[in-house]
BALONU-88166 format. One record per residue (C-alpha): z, y, x. Coordinates in steps of 0.2 Angstrom, whole numbers, plus 2048, in hexadecimal, padded with zeros to 3 digits. Last residue first. Layout:
! BALONU-88166
ZYX ...
END
This chain:
! BALONU-88166
719846858 719838864 71B82685E 70A81E860 70A820872 71C81B874 72682A87B 73082C86A 73581A86A 73F81E87A 74782C873 74B824864 75481586E 75E822878 76482A867 769819861 772815872 77C825871 781823860 786811862 791817872 798826868 79D81A858 7A480C865 7AF81A86D 7B582185C 7B980F857 7C380B867 7CD81A864 7CF815853 7D6804859 7E280B865 7E9817859 7ED80984D 7F680085B 80080F85D 80480E84A 81180384D 8137FC85E 8207ED85D 81E7EA849 80B7EC84C 80A7DF85A 8157D384F 8277D0853 82A7BE85A 8317AF852 8287B4841 8357B6834 83A7A782A 8397A4817 8487A680C 84A7987FF 84679B7ED 84F79E7DC 8467AA7D1 8507B07C2 84C7B67B0 8467C57A6 8337C67A3 8277D67A4 81E7CF7B3 81F7BD7B7 8297B77C5 8257B27D7 8267A57E4 8207A27F6 8137B07F5 80A7B1805 80A7C1810 80C7B9821 81E7BB823 8227B2812 8237BA801 8307B77F4 82D7C07E3 8327CB7D5 8237D47CE 8257E37C2 8357E27B8 8477E67BF 83F7E27CE 8457D67DD 83B7D47EC 8407C87FA 8347CB80A 8317C1819 82E7CA829 8207C9836 8207DC835 80E7E0831 80C7D0826 81B7D381D 8177E6819 8077E1811 8117D7804 8197E8800 8097F07FC 8027E27F2 8137E37E7 8107F67E4 7FE7F47DF 8037E67D3 8117F07CB 8057FF7C9 7F67F67C2 7FE7F87B0 80A7ED7A5 8187FB7A6 8198077B4 82B80D7B4 8307FB7B1 82B7FA7C3 83E7FB7C8 83F7F67DB 84A7EC7E8 8417E77F8 84A7DD804 8427DA814 8467CB820 84E7C6831 8517D7837 84B7E0846 8577EC84C 8507FD84A 84F7FB837 8407F582F 8357FD821 82C80C82A 81D805833 813804823 81980E815 816805804 8277FD804 83180D802 82980D7F1 8388057E8 8478037F3 8447F9804 8537F180D 8537EA81F 85B7D9820 8677D082C 8667BE82A 8707B581E 8827AF81C 8897C081A 87B7CD81A 87C7DB828 8717E9825 8627EF82E 85D80282B 84E80C827 85281F825 86082C824 86382B811 85B837805 8658417F7 86183F7E5 85C84E7DB 8648577CC 8688517BB 86783D7B9 85A8317B5 8498317BF 83B83C7B9 83E84B7C4 83C85C7BB 82E8687B9 8318757AC 8288847B3 83788C7BA 83D87B7C0 82E87B7CC 83488A7D6 8468867DB 8418747DB 8358767E9 8338637EA 83B85B7DB 84584C7DF 8468397D9 8368387CF 82F84A7D3 82D8447E5 8328327E8 83F8307F5 83C829807 84F82780D 85681B801 869818805 86E80880C 87F80080A 88B7F4812 89B7EA80D 89B7EF7FA 8AB7E67F4 8A97D97E6 8B47CD7EE 8A67C17F2 89D7CF7FC 8907DD7F6 8827E3800 87D7F47F8 86C7FA7F7 86B80E7F2 86481C7E8 8708297EE 8798367E5 8838457ED 8928497E3 89D8467F3 8968357F5 88F82C7E6 88381D7E9 8788177DB 8758047D9 8697F77E1 8707E67E4 8737DA7F1 8807CD7EC 8877C37FA 88A7B2802 8967A4803 89F7A67F1 88F7AC7E9 8907BD7E2 88D7C07CF 8A07BF7CB 8A47CB7D8 89C7D97CE 8AA7D67C0 8B87D87CD 8AF7E77D4 8B07F07C3 8C17EB7C0 8C77F57CE 8CB7F57E0 8BE7F67EE 8C37EA7FD 8C87EB80E 8C47FD810 8B980381D 8AA803812 8B181380A 8A18197FF 8A58147EE 89980B7E4 8938137D4 88E8087C6 87F8097BA 8787F87BE 8687F27C5 8658037CE 8567FA7D7 8567E77D5 8647D97D6 8637CD7E5 86F7BE7E5 8737B47F5 87A7A37F8 87379A7E9 8787877E6 88678B7DA 87B7987D0 8707897CB 87278A7B8 87279D7B4 8807A87BC 8737B67C1 86B7B77B1 87D7B97A7 8827C67B4 8737D07B2 8737D079F 8867D57A0 8827E47AA 8757EA79F 8807E778F 88E7F1798 88380079A 87A7FF78A 88380E782 880818792 86D81678F 8668177A1 85B8077A1 85680978E 846812790 8418097A0 8437F8796 84E7EC79F 8457DE7A6 8547D67AF 84B7CF7BE 8587C57C9 8537BE7D9 85E7AE7DE 85C7AB7F1 86179A7FB 86679C80D 86D78E817 85F78C822 851798823 84279081C 837785826 824788824 82178E835 810797835 802790840 7F778D831 7F97A082C 7F37A683D 7E479A83C 7DF7A082C 7E07B3832 7D67AF841 7C87A6838 7C87B4829 7C77C2836 7BA7B9841 7B07B8831 7B07C982C 7AD7CE83E 79E7C383D 7987CB82C 7997DC834 78F7D7844 7827CE838 7807DF82E 77C7E983E 7717DC846 7677DC836 7657EF836 7617EE848 7547E0846 74B7EA838 74A7FA842 75380983D 74A819838 75281B827 762810824 761805814 7667F581C 7737FF826 77D802816 7807F0815 78E7F3822 7997FD818 7A57EF812 7A77E8824 7AA7F982C 7B57FE81D 7BF7EE81E 7C27EF831 7CA80182F 7D37FB820 7DB7EE82B 7E07FB837 7E980582A 7F27F5823 7F87F2834 7F07F0845 7F67E084B 8007D783D 7F47DF831 7E67D5838 7EE7C782D 7EA7CE81B 7D87C681B 7E07B481D 7EA7B880E 7DC7BC802 7E27C47F2 7EC7D17FB 7DC7D6804 7D97E57F8 7E87EB800 7DE7F180F 7D67FF805 7E7807805 7EC8087F3 7FC8137F4 7FF81C806 80882B7FD 80F83680B 81E84180C 81385080D 80784881A 80B836820 802829815 7F3835810 7F1838823 7F0826826 7E3824819 7D9832820 7D982B831 7D381B82A 7C4823821 7C082D830 7C081D83B 7B681382E 7AA82282D 7A8822840 7A380F841 797812832 78F82183A 78D81884A 786809842 77781383B 77982783C 782834845 78284683F 793849845 797855837 79284782A 7A183B82F 7AD84A830 7A885081E 7A983D817 7BA83B81F 7C084C819 7BB847807 7C3836808 7D484180C 7D184E7FF 7D18417F2 7E48407F2 7E58527EB 7D984E7DD 7E183E7D9 7F18487D8 7EA8547CC 7E18477C2 7EE83B7BE 7FF8437C0 7F88557BB 7EF84E7AC 8008457A6 80B8547AA 80A85A798 81284A792 82284D79C 82F854791 82A84F780 820840786 82F83878D 82B826792 81982C792 81C8347A3 8208247AB 80E81E7A6 80482C7AC 8058257BE 7FC8167B7 7EB81E7BA 7EE81C7CC 7DF8107D1 7D28177C5 7D68297C9 7D88267DA 7C981E7DF 7BE8297D4 7C68397DC 7C28307ED 7B082F7E9 7B08417E2 7B88477F2 7AD83E7FE 79D8457F5 7A58567F6 7A9855808 79784E80C 79085E803 79B868810 79685E81E 78386481C 77385D814 77C84E80C 77083F80A 778834816 78883880D 78082F7FE 77B821808 78C81F80F 79481F7FE 7878127F8 78C806807 79F809802 79E8067F0 7937F77F0 79A7EC7FD 7AB7F17F7 7A77E97E6 7A87D97EE 7BC7DB7EE 7BE7D97DB 7D17D87DE 7D57DD7CD 7E87E07CF 7E67E77DC 7D87EF7E5 7C67EB7E4 7C47F47D4 7C98047DD 7B88037E5 7AF8047D5 7B98137D0 7B481B7E0 7A18167DC 7A281D7CB 7A982E7D2 79B82E7E0 78E82B7D2 7948397C8 7948457D6 78283F7DC 77B8417CA 7848517C7 77B85A7D5 7708517E1 76A83F7E5 75D83E7F2 7678327FD 7698267EF 7578247EB 7548227FE 75F8137FE 75680B7F0 74580F7F9 74A807809 749814816 73A814823 73980582E 738804841 72F7F584A 721800851 723813850 71681B843 72281A834 73082183D 726831842 721834830 73383382A 73883F838 72A84C832 
END
């Protein structure tokens, strides 16, 4: 009945045939297409950065949702779409398990398909919530963007959180488009991305006048243009001067993961890092950064002492510039509790300060419900028996001869709003070991997330990886210098400046996101009311009555 009414109302068009074909899909065809669209959307993420594919994946997803009779059907459409996104984007989770197939090989299907299926619940809830409101047109698009963003936020916080591959990281290939993260974070940038990418679905919206379809798409394109222009201007206003008196040397050892904890290679690994560190140009360096657990040494915990005695510290001192410090990852042992830590080492080889990783990797550094899961053979993948202990949280450490810094160990860099200590630092230091993931998409995705933190906080980043992507990034997400993956060497560069003032997101955190999402809900409601009023008005026309 509604289709016939729409055909008789002047200026209103029925659904475009291509869109109608998608809305009519059922069964395995709809599920299969949803999975395929999810995989297509994943291709927009690092390292492929096929960003235009978002303008295919999201409009088609919205059309599939418009054909769902109930919210339950929409839930499964969203779930299959999310399953496609996460399987295609997180396939590399299997790679660490291949390093010891005898112990962990059986977990590969769980790591790839099980985790992807669990994470797909969040897009599924977003789809179900959108369909349950019965909104259509631009109102449905905006509401879906709100629901999608809320799902990403929940994914980043529930059960310790896993905000990997947020849709905003697609923009890591286009630096001006990253800049809204300074206002509303990566989650807020994802909200804007979904609106812009999903807008072509309006062209296939049934019962919508041609002028209104065009207006909706034009508004999305205008939003895209405004983001680009504002972002480009923000970058153009950046202060290009580096921090005076600081020259960094980042060391990438490229130690194979299968050899990293080999006791017989302990001295060889240390000698390798020391030789790289003291390559020509060492005299001009003020600060050296080694990656996560670079050396298999345990630093003692009494930082009140004037120096730490022993041959071990004397050897470490050879890697410390005279006027600066060595920042290195190493395990810390305190009363038989093990911490994955970052140490600031002075010229005498003494550890002057330390930071303990507080956001541990489930099944990597500890096993949740160990008392139960160990009975079925599930153990942590990282080296050592037993779990690592967690530190108290983000911290700001003093660094001799350089601005204070906030250290991030491994995937702590993917958590928006939780990377800096209470006192604003002058830079971020991310030490990591992406040798776990080999030459897959994982290291590139990890690096893109770390770059997003620089924009959010207005802080430069020094990132040292055993292998992965070792790089210097400025406070606007721009790569100043980087090393190739899977190579050993050093990266010498100056330290970029932080922004003069903290960004809006650094000051407000996710409160700025909350304001944006509330605005989105209000906009969706206003658009829906306007659309319903327009339809009632059209229904009173002479040729529009039932």
